[in-house]
N, C-alpha and C positions, 0 to 999 in steps of 0.2 A: 771131199769134201766141199757145198756147197753153204756158201758165206750169204745170212741175205739181214738183217731188220727184221726185230721181236715183230714186225707188225706184214713183215713182207710173208714169213710162215705162217700166223695169222693165218691171212690167205689166203696163201696151199691150206691148209683145216678144214678151212669153212670149202674150200673145192673141196677137195677130197670127198666128205662126209653127200656133201650137193649133190658128189654124179654115187656114191653110193647108196646116200636113203633115196632120191630118186632120182636118177638118171638109170644104175641096172633095172629098179623095179619093173618103168619102164619099157625096158632092150628086153626085159623076160615076158612083160604080157607078150609085144608085139612079133614072140618068138612060137611062143602060145598059140597068139590070133590068125597066126598066118598058118599056125601048123594043123589047127582046125580045119585050113580049109581045098584039104583032100590031099594028094597024092604034093612029096613031096622033094621027087626028083622033077618031077617040070613045078614047083612050086618057088618062082619067083621070089614072091614079094616073104617067103617062108627062107631063102641065101643071104635077098639083102638085109633081112633081121638077125642072121647068126653075122654077118659082118661086124655090121652098125655093135650090136653086143660084143664084139670080136677087141673090133678098138675101143668101142669103151673100158673094156679090163685092161687093153697095151697103155688108156690113158691113167687109168686106175694102178698098177702096178707098178708107173716111171712116178707120179703123185710120191709112188708111198717111199721108194729105192731116193726123192731128194728128199723132201722129210727124215729120213731115218740117218744119212748123211749132209742134213742141214747143223749149221752153227749159226748159232745169236749175233752177231755184232753187240758187246755194249755198249752204245752206244756214250753210254761216261765217261768211257775209256780212251772216247775217240780224240782226238786235238786238229784243231781248224789250221794248223801251222805249213798243214801241206795237203795236195789235193790226194784222198787214198777210197776205201769204199765207204759211200753213206756218210760225202761231201756237199755242197749246193756249191756250185761254180756259179759266180759270175763273172762274164766274161768279159773281151768288145773282137770284134772280126775286125783288126789292126787294119781290111784293104776297103770294107766298108763303112766300116765304124758301124758297125749295127752287133746289139747286146741282147744277148741268148743268155740264159741261165738249168741250168742244168743239173741233174741231184747226178749221182755214181753209184749205182745198184748194182745185186747180186741178175743173174741173167734171168732168170723167174720172175722180178721183179719192173724189169724193166716195160716201162708204158709210155711212149715217146707224149702223145699227149696228154700226161702231165708232167714232161720237163723228165720223166728219169728217166736217161740212157746207161744199159746194159755196162760193166766192168772192157766187158770185154771193146766195148766196137775202137775202132782207130780216136775218132775225139778222150774219150776215159782215156783208154791208152795210153795216148798221147799228154796228157793230160797227169796221170796220172806222175807223181814227187817232187813234183810245182808247186812254185809258191805266190804269195799275193806279190805281181809286180811279175810276173814273170815272159816273158814272150816268149813263147814259143809255137814250131812250126810243125801242122799235123796233114801227113799224108793221106788222105780219104779216096773214093770215087772220082768223082772226078776236075781230080790235081791236088791244090798243095794249100791250106790253110795258116794265115797265122794267127794265132792268138794272144791278148796279152788280158791272164789274171787277172779281174780286182779282186773278189771278195772271195774267199772260198767258211763255208758258215757248215754246223753239224744239225744238221735236225731228228 
């Protein structure tokens, strides 16, 4: 089961619709165009179009499975007492005094540019179930970082 926000679910539904309504017809058209160019046994363009269509169908099927298994989290039932999925966490790196803000989201919603980190990342895993004021040591690929949780909100 994949837990996610309503916004994340709706974004996946929109992506699925785009792939089925726009990209799939494009892939079919590319195959038809390549087929019209003659002998299929020596037609690299046809092979490439078929491969692209197969990748597209895999992506569509993966999205369908994710959506079928999705459970939308009701944000009104969440608490800001401790870090959990959909928590926006303000923290300080105690070694550098740098301030950081991340929202812990499902894997499908992760977008570092928007400050959304997957619940499966080492930082998110290290923050889960901790409270404001807690200092946590988290092992990351580059070593260990020590963070202090300054604030937790639900958005």
